[in-house]
N, C-alpha and C positions, 0 to 999 in steps of 0.2 A: 868327518869332520874334525878339524883341528882344535885342539885343546884351546888356544886363543879364541877361537870363534864360540866353543861352546861356553866359555865363560864371559863373553859379551851379554850386556844387558838387553832386555828383550822388551816388547810391547807390554808384557806382563810387569816387567819392574816398572817401566813408566805408569803404569796404572796404580800401581801400589804407591809409587812416589806421589803422585796426584792426588791420591785420598789422604795420604799423610799431610801434605801441603793444604789440604782445606779442613785439616782437625777431625778427622776421622781416627777415632781411638780402636775400634773393633771390627772384625769381619766376621759376621753371625754366618756360618758356613756349614753347608751340607756337599760335603764334594762329591765329584762326578768324572767321567772319561773327558770332559772339556775344560778340566782345570790343571793339567800337568805343568803347564807354564806359571801358573799362578803359585802352585805349591813351590817349584824351583825358585822363583823369585822371592817367594816369602822365606824359604829357609835362608836363602843368600842375605835378606835383611835382617832375619834373627842373628845372623853371625858377625853383624856390623852394630857395634856399639851406638852408633848415631843414627841407627835407623830400626830402632826396637817397635815402633808402631806404624801401622795398626798392627793388634794383637789378633790372631785367628782363634775363635771360639767355636768347637765344632758341635754339631747338634745332630740329633737322629730323626728330626722331622723338620721340613720346611715352615710349616705352621709356627711351631715352637721358636725356630730362628727368627721368624717375621716378627712374632709377639715380643720376643727378647729386645730385636732392635726398634721396635715400637716404644716400648718401655723405656728402653735407655735414650733415645732420641727425643722421646716427649719430656722427661724428667729433666733432662741435662741442657735441652736446647741446643743438642750438637749433633750434627750427620752421623747417622749409623750406615754400616754397608752389610746387606746380605748377599751372600754368593750362593745361588742356587745352580741346579743342574739342567741344562737346555730347556726344552720345552716341559718335559714332564716334572721337573723341580719348580717351573714356573707355575704350572697349575696346580701344585701341591701347597704353593702359598695360602691358597684358598682364602677363607675369610678374613685371613689377615692381612690382605689387601685392601679390604674394605674397612676393616678397622683403622688402618694407617691412613687412608685416605680422608674418611670422616674425622678422625681424630687430629688430622694435621702433622703426622708423625714425619720429620724430615728424614726419609730412608732412600738411599740409594740401593737399587737392586742389580745386581748384575748376573746373567747368565751367559753362559756359551751357546752359539748355534752350532748346526751340524758343519762338519768340515766340509770346505767347498771343492776339493781337490779329491780325487780317486785313485790316481795312480803313483803315490808316493813323491808328488813332484815338489813337496814342501814338508818340512817337519810339521807334523799335526795333521797330516792326511789323513783319510778316512783308513779306520783299521778294524773297526767292530762292526757286525751287523747291523745292530741297532742304530746305527749313526743314518741309516738309509730310512728308518722310519722317523727319526727325530727331525727331519729335514721338512719342515712343514711350510705352508705357504707365506703365514704372517705371524710369527712368534709374537711379535710385539701388540698383537691384537688380543692376545692373553690376559694383559694388563691394562689394555687401552681406557676403560670406564673409569680407572683408578689413578692411572699415573698422571703427574703434571708435565712429563716430559720422557720422550723415548728417542734413542739413537744407536746406532751402530758404530763401533770403533772399525774404521775401514782402513785406517793408514797409521803408519808408525811417526807420521810426522806431525801430528796435533792431537794425541793422546791426553795432554795435560788440558789442553784446551777444551776438548769433549767433556771430560770428566769434570772440570772445574764450572762448566756451564750446567751440567746435572744438578753438580752440588747448589749451584744459585737457585735455580729451579726448585730444588727440594726444599730449600731453607727459607725463602723470601716469598712474599705475597700472601698467598694461602697455602702454606708448608704442606707437603705430603710427598708419597713415593715418587720416584723416577724409575727408569728401566734402561740399563745400558745392556749391549751384547756385543758379542766379538766371535769370530771362528777361532779354532785351533791354532789354524795356520797364522793368523796375524797374531795372536797371543804371543808366538814363538819367533815373529819377525825380530831380528837384532834392529838395536836403535843405537844411536850414538852415544856417548857417555851421558849419564843423567845430570841434567844441569838444574839447578833450582828456578823457581819462576821468576822472572825478574821483576815483575810487577805484583801489587798485592791480589790474591786470589778475589773474583768479582763478588760484589755483594750489593744489596740494594735495601734501604730504608724506607719504612712507612711513614708518611708524613702524618702533620696534625691538622687540626679545624683553621679554618679562615677566622679571622677577627670578627666578621660579619656573623658566623656560624655560632662562635662563643657566645656572643653578646645575646643573640636569640635564644639559643638553648639555655642559658644561665637565666634569662629572664622568665622564660616559661617555667622553669623550678621554681623560681622566687615565686611566680604568680598562682602555682598550681594549689587546689585546695586539698587534693590527695595524689602527693605525686608517688610514683612506683618506679624503681630499676629492675630489670628483669635481664638476669646475664646467663652465660652457659659455659664460657670458658676463659674469661677474663682473668681467671687465678694464674694462668700460664704464666703471667707477669706480676710478681709480687708487690711491685711498686705501684700497679693499678689498683690491686687490692686496698692498699694504705691509702690511695687518693678516693676510693669509693668510702672508704672508712669515715676519712675527713668529710667527704659531701653529706653523708648521713648524719655526722655530728653536727653539721652546720646548719641543717634544715629538718628541725624536728618534725616527725609525721612522716617523712620519707620512709617507704618501705622497699626492700631488698628481697629478691626472690630468685635462688638460683634454680632455675628451670632444667638443667642438664645433670647436675652432680659429677661433673667429669673431673673437676678442680675445687680446690677450696677457694671459692671465688668471694666468700664474705664470711666472718667468723659468726657460728650459730649462737654465740651468746651476745652478739649484738642485740640490742632491744629493736634495731630496724628489721631483723631477719625473720622471714616468713617463710615457712615450707608449706609442702602440699598438706601436712596434719595439722598446721599451726594458722591457716587462714590464707594461703596463697590464692585460692580460685576466689574468695571475696575482695581480696586485694586487686587483683586483676579486673574484677567487673565492676568495682568502683572508681579506680583511678581514672582522673580526668587528664593527668600528663602521664605517658609512659615513655621511659628512655631505655631503649633496648642495647645492651652493650654487649658485643659478641656473643651472639646466642644464634643458633640454628634453628631451634624449635622453642620460641619463648611461650607458647600455650599450643594446647589441640583444640581447634575452634569447635569440634564437635563436642569436647568435654566443657570447656570454658572458653570465653573470649571476653574482650574489652567493651566497655560501653560504646555504642555507636557514636558518642559525641567526644569520646576520648581522642585526644591528640597524641599520637605515637611517632616518636623520633628514635633513628637507629643509626648507631655508631659500630662499625664492624672492620677487621682486617679483611672480611670476605662479605660486603654487604649484598653482592648480586648474587650470593651462594651458586656460583657456578658449575658446581658438579651435581645440582638438583635439578629435576625438572619441573617442579612445581613449588613454589615458594611466593607467599605473598601474606604480609601482615598487617596491610593498610597503613603503612608509615605516612605521614604528611613529608618528612624529610629523612633523607638517608645520606650517610658520610662514610665515604672511604678513609679511613684514619685510623692510627695507634690509640687504642682506649685508654693507654696509660698518659700518653702525652694529652689526649682531649680533656680527660678527667682534672689533670694538673691545670690546662687552661681555664677549665669551668670553675675551679675551685679559686683561682686567682681571682677572676673577674668577680666570683660571689663574695669573698672575702673583702674585696675593695669596693663593692657596692654601698653607696650611701643611703639605700633602702634597708640593709641588712639588719643593723642595730634595733630599727623600731619593729621590724617583723618579728626577730627573735624575742622582743620584749612582750609582744601582743598577746592578748588572752587566745585569740586563736591558735598561733602557733605553741603557746604553752601548753593549752588544751591537749592541742595533738601530739605532744610529747608526752603528756601523762597518760594519754590514751593509749599510745604505742608500749609503753612500759609495762601496762597493765595487761596488755594484749600478749606481750611476750611472756610475761610471767606466766599466765593462765596457759599458753600453750606449753610452756616449760613444764609445768605441773602434770598436763594431760600425758605428755611423753614420760616424765617419770612414772606416772602411774602405771602406765601400760608395762613398763619393766617392771613394777614391784608388783604384779597382779600374781606371779608364781610363787612369791617368797612364802606364802601359806600352803602350797601344794608342793613340796620338793620331790615328790615322786612322779609328779608328771613330765612330759617331755619338755624341753626348751622352747620357748617362742622365740622369734627374732630379736623382739625388743628386749628381753630378758637377757639373752645369749650376748648381744651386743653392747649391751649396758655394760655386762660384767666383762666383756672384752675392754672398753673403754676404763674400766677402773682398775686392769691388772696389768696391762701392758705397758712398757716403759713410756715416760712423758714424748721422747724424742720419736716415737713410732711413725711410720709410713705405711699407710693401709693401700695396697692394691686389690681393688675389688671387681668381681662380675658376677654380678646378680641381676635379675630380671624383676620378678614379681616382689622380692623383697627389698630391693634397692632403697625405698623410699625410708620404711621403718629403720634398716640398717644405719643410714646415714643421719638419720634423726636421734638415733642413739648414741652414734660415736661422737656427737658434738664436736664436729672439727671445727678448728678455731685457725690453725697455723698454715698459712700459704706454703703449698709443696708437699703438706701431709697425706694428701690422698689423689690417687689416681684411679680413672675407671676407663675401660674401653670405649673407644671413640665412637664406635657404631654398633652394630648389632651382631657381630660375629663372637658366638658364646666360644669360652674356652682360653680367652685371651690372657686370664691372670697368669697362668702357670708361667708362659714364657715370659711375659711382660715382668714378673717378679724378679726373674734374673737378671733382666737387663737393668732394673732398678737399683737392685744390689750392687751390680758392677758399677753403674754411675754414682751411687752414694759412697761407695768404698773409694772412687779414685776423685770426686769432688766433692766440695763444700757447695752444695745448692742451695744456701738458707736465703739468697738474694737473686734467684732466677728471673730473668734469664741470664744474670751476671754468675758466671761461675769461677770458682778459686780451686786450688788443688787442695785436696784434703789433707791437712797438717796432722790430723789426729789418726791413731792407729786404728781406730774404729769407725763403724759407720751405724747409722742409724737402724734400730730393729724395724723389722720388715714383716707386717702380716697380711697375709693374702686371705681375702673372705670371698668364697665361691659357692654358687649354686652346685646341687650334685649333677645336674645336668651339663651346667659349663665344666665342671670337673672331669667329664666323661670327653667331652668335646677338647680339651686341652692337650690330649695326648699325653696323659701324665707318666707314660714310661719314658718318653723322650725329655719330659719337664725334669723329673727327679733324678734321671740318670745326669743332667747335665748340671744340676743344682747340687750333687756331691762332687762330680770331676771337678768343679771348677770354685768348690768353696762358697757356693752362694746360699748360705742357710736362711731359712725363711719359715715362718710358721704359717699353714694353711688352715682354715676353719672353714669346713664345709658345712652350709645350711642343706641338710638333708630333708627335704619336704616331700621325698619318695616320689620322684618323676617331674615331669615337663609341665609343670601349673601354667606358666604362660600360655601354652596351647589352650587349655582349659578357659582362659580367660578370652582368649580371640574369638573361640567357638561362641562363647555367651554373647560376645559385641556383635557377632554378624547374624547369628541364628540363635537368638536366645529361647526360642520356643520348637526349636526344630526337633525331628526325629533325634539326632545324636546328643541334645541337651539333657535329655532324662538318663543318659548312660553312665555310668562309673567311669572314674578314669582307668580301674582294671579293663571294664569292657573296651574301652578305647584304645586299649594297649599303650597308654602313657603312663602307666603307674610303674613304678619300681620298689613300692613297698615290699612285695613279698621275694622278689628275685634280683634285687638291685645288686650291684658287685661289693665286694669288701673293698671301698676305695683305697684305705689307708695301706692294706696289704699290698696291692697293686703299686703304690708309691713305694712302699718298702722293698719290694723285689726289685724295683727298677733301680733304686738304690744301693743295689748288692748288700741289704741290710742295715745299711748305714743311715737309718733313718728311724724315729720315733713315732708311734702313732697309737691311738687309742680312739673307741667310739663310746659317747656319752648318749645314754637314753633316758636319763632323767636330770632335771634341774639340780638336784641336790649334789650330784657328781660333778657339775660342771666347773667350780672354783679350783678344785685339787686338780682336775685334769688341765686346766688352761695353765695352771701356776707350773704343773711339770713341763708342758709345752714350750712355754716363755724359758724356763730354764735350759733345757736342752738346746735350744737354738741358740741362746745368749751364751752358755757356757762350754756347751759341747762343740758348738760349730756344725750342728748337722741339723738338716731340716725336720719338721714335725708336721704330722697331718691329724688334724682333729675331726673327728666325723661326727657332727652333732646332730640327732635327730631331733627334726622341728615339729611340734604337735600343731 
């Protein structure tokens, strides 16, 4: 092969160029035998000052790479790319695919497929015996339940079009992962000189409500005696949060319930806020008008359901829940619309209504507002009392309430929380008292272990961008990024592949504080057992008997993380409440000043 040919751009160059044009900043990568041309193209780009992005971030496990891309994409609203190794690497993405799909993370996954030639007919032809095993019948079927789009790059002539369509499908509508593949031969195929895309990269914008819908919904809220808003992921748009606050300020007595705790959808300090611990169930049961805004599971009917006479209206970017087999909330009307735009329309109509002034001064609305303020204060007092219960017994193990109240008190005010808890999620978020949009993310689905990799992605995003007005992003002009605190259960920590997490955290300078809620095993399994077979034979067994206890033989989580970071990590186990503050302060200091990660393993009583 001539030198001139060897230096010619290839499909791999076009692939990376198309990703760059679409705004992809990072390649979250686990390299394999299908990636030589991508490596070659990447090195060439790094030697070109005008083509420094996307940057490659290497990982030691695909689930961690996928979780990092998920965290980056969700917090920044920018597409991320995961590069995995053929079918085996695709399979190793595991529960990360589930989380990215349910959490609507715009992630482009690329994996090679086995070379299609046997005798060296083209560069990239088969050269290793494993490539026969990797030649499976339908590789894209591995991701089919979760992907929004799948395609194979088959030609050097339309690489940009295929990649840009994949990014379009990942970032618009109900965002989520997409899947692209190519053989080694195609990736190594020469292409003409790289040319910039002559037209803008494809995009698609979600619309707003019709004028008839605005009038109908606004009057329903004005007429309601006990209005309730239920949301789940509205907080992905900060303007939507501000519009929801305006709505709650305008209509005294309107309550707001965040049923999913994925984002900060409404400030915990607002008097309209209700949580599971402060009256969400009675609010759902007593509401006569319920407005559901961007929520997948507004309530669990077996546990709590609206009144049969309640009118339910649903506005969502994914109102049909197209990835779910079963979904029915009994809505009287459902609207496919952008919730930020819809709330802006509703607020404009309500504020201009000739009925508003008389309603706001009416004894009914005045009484509703006073009742709401008292209810919120009483709920806040109960939450505070749960946290304060341990102050008299400092030698006792921490409770989740006490621990998270102290985290809230001690971490910097600009902190971002990345959490992965199951049985303790409600108590944790109630104590964190989250108020700032964008200050909290949790996994979009039920794949435990997300927070470790996601913390790396969030740290990369907040270092590169100012995300105070999501989905709008600006370059971070500061030399610092917000403090990052990851709170995870002990089972979730195990599932996170901590060796891969803390190795990458150290290599790429993504320091964060991890607080492990160590309750000694998988308590979620115990709860599910009690739900289904409350009086069964297994109900009388201890967690130890069931094999789900880690009290006696649980790993030393902090030392695992420290070994993965080659000793460049601080860790401590806290066994009593009286020792917590000192350990927390030191962990925070280490992250903020020494720029290394810290792991605090807190025993929960």
